[in-house]
C-alpha positions in Angstrom: -22.9 19.7 7.6 -22.9 16.4 5.8 -20.0 13.8 6.1 -19.1 14.6 2.4 -18.9 18.3 3.2 -16.8 17.8 6.3 -14.4 15.6 4.4 -14.2 18.2 1.6 -13.5 21.0 4.1 -10.8 18.9 5.8 -9.2 18.3 2.4 -9.1 22.0 1.6 -7.7 22.9 5.1 -5.0 20.2 4.7 -4.0 21.4 1.3 -3.9 25.0 2.5 -1.5 24.0 5.3 0.6 22.1 2.8 0.7 24.7 0.1 0.7 27.7 2.4 -1.8 29.6 0.2 -5.6 29.0 0.8 -6.5 30.4 -2.7 -4.3 27.7 -4.4 -5.9 25.1 -2.2 -9.3 26.2 -3.1 -8.5 26.3 -6.8 -7.4 22.6 -6.7 -10.5 21.4 -4.8 -13.2 23.9 -5.8 -14.4 23.8 -9.5 -14.2 27.1 -11.2 -16.6 27.9 -14.1 -13.6 27.8 -16.5 -12.0 24.7 -15.3 -14.8 22.1 -14.9 -16.2 20.8 -18.2 -17.9 17.6 -16.9 -18.9 16.4 -13.4 -21.3 13.8 -12.0 -20.2 10.8 -14.2 -22.8 8.1 -14.7 -21.9 5.1 -12.6 -23.2 2.1 -14.5 -22.1 -1.2 -15.8 -21.1 -4.3 -14.0 -19.6 -2.4 -11.0 -22.3 0.2 -10.5 -23.3 -1.2 -7.1 -19.7 -1.5 -5.9 -18.6 2.1 -6.6 -20.3 3.6 -3.5 -18.6 1.0 -1.3 -15.3 2.3 -2.7 -16.2 5.9 -2.0 -17.1 6.8 -5.6 -20.4 8.8 -6.0 -21.8 11.0 -8.7 -20.9 14.0 -6.5 -17.2 13.3 -6.3 -16.4 12.6 -9.9 -15.3 15.3 -12.4 -13.1 16.1 -15.3 -11.3 19.4 -15.1 -9.1 21.3 -17.5 -6.9 24.0 -15.9 -3.4 25.3 -16.4 -2.9 23.3 -19.5 -3.7 19.9 -18.0 -6.6 17.5 -17.7 -7.5 16.3 -14.2 -9.9 13.4 -13.7 -11.2 12.6 -10.3 -13.1 9.5 -9.5 -13.9 9.4 -5.8 -10.5 9.0 -4.0 -8.7 8.1 -7.2 -7.4 10.7 -9.6 -4.9 11.4 -12.3 -3.6 14.5 -14.1 -1.9 14.8 -17.5 -0.9 17.7 -19.7 -3.2 18.4 -22.6 -0.2 17.7 -24.9 -0.3 14.1 -23.8 -3.8 13.5 -25.1 -3.8 11.8 -28.5 -7.5 11.5 -29.3 -10.9 12.4 -27.8 -13.9 10.5 -29.3 -17.5 10.5 -28.2 -19.1 7.1 -28.6 -22.7 6.2 -29.4 -23.1 4.4 -26.0 -22.8 7.8 -24.1 -19.1 7.5 -23.3 -16.1 9.6 -24.2 -12.8 7.8 -24.9 -9.6 9.7 -24.1 -6.5 8.1 -25.6 -3.0 9.1 -24.2 0.3 9.3 -26.1 2.1 8.1 -22.9 0.4 6.1 -20.2 -0.9 8.1 -17.3 -0.4 6.9 -13.7 -3.5 6.7 -11.7 -3.2 7.6 -8.1 -5.1 4.5 -6.8 -4.0 1.7 -4.5 -3.0 -0.7 -7.3 -1.1 1.9 -9.3 -2.6 1.3 -12.8 -1.1 3.0 -15.9 -4.0 4.2 -18.1 -3.4 4.1 -21.9 -7.0 5.4 -22.4 -9.8 6.4 -20.2 -13.6 6.1 -20.7 -16.0 8.6 -19.1 -19.8 7.9 -19.1 -21.3 11.4 -18.8 -24.5 13.2 -19.6 -23.4 15.1 -22.7 -20.5 13.1 -24.3 -20.4 15.1 -27.6 -20.4 18.4 -25.8 -17.6 17.3 -23.5 -15.5 15.9 -26.3 -15.9 19.1 -28.4 -15.1 21.3 -25.4 -11.9 19.2 -24.6 -10.8 19.2 -28.2 -11.2 23.0 -28.4 -9.2 23.5 -25.3 -6.4 21.2 -26.7 -6.3 23.3 -29.9 -6.3 26.7 -28.1 
C-alpha cells in the first residue's frame, strides 16, 4: 500500500468515527461517478515545482459537485460553496476555467484566504465549464 493510499484510508477511518456512518465518510472522500466532474488538475506556472513540496499532486486535486454544492480539493487545502454562490463559469483560451463567486469563499488553508474567484487548469476546460453550468441550472 502506498503512502498516499494509507493516508487516504486513515482519512476515511477518521471521518467514519467522527460522523458515525462509514457510507457518509466514503461519500465525502471517494469520488462518485455523479459527483466528480474534474480531477487531476494541471500543476503548472511559476509554482509548479513547489506544489509537491506542499503536498499537492495531480492525484489529490479535484472538483466535485454533490448535494447542491461545489467542492474544490487542492491537496490538503479545500473549500466548499453552494452552487447558488457561483456567479459565472468561463473557459479561457489558455486551458483554465475561471469560477467567480457572488460572496467570497473561505479556503481551508493555513493562511485563511477568502477567494473571490478560482482558476482551475484542467484537461477539458470547456467540457468542465459546460457541465458545471448545466448542474447550476438544473
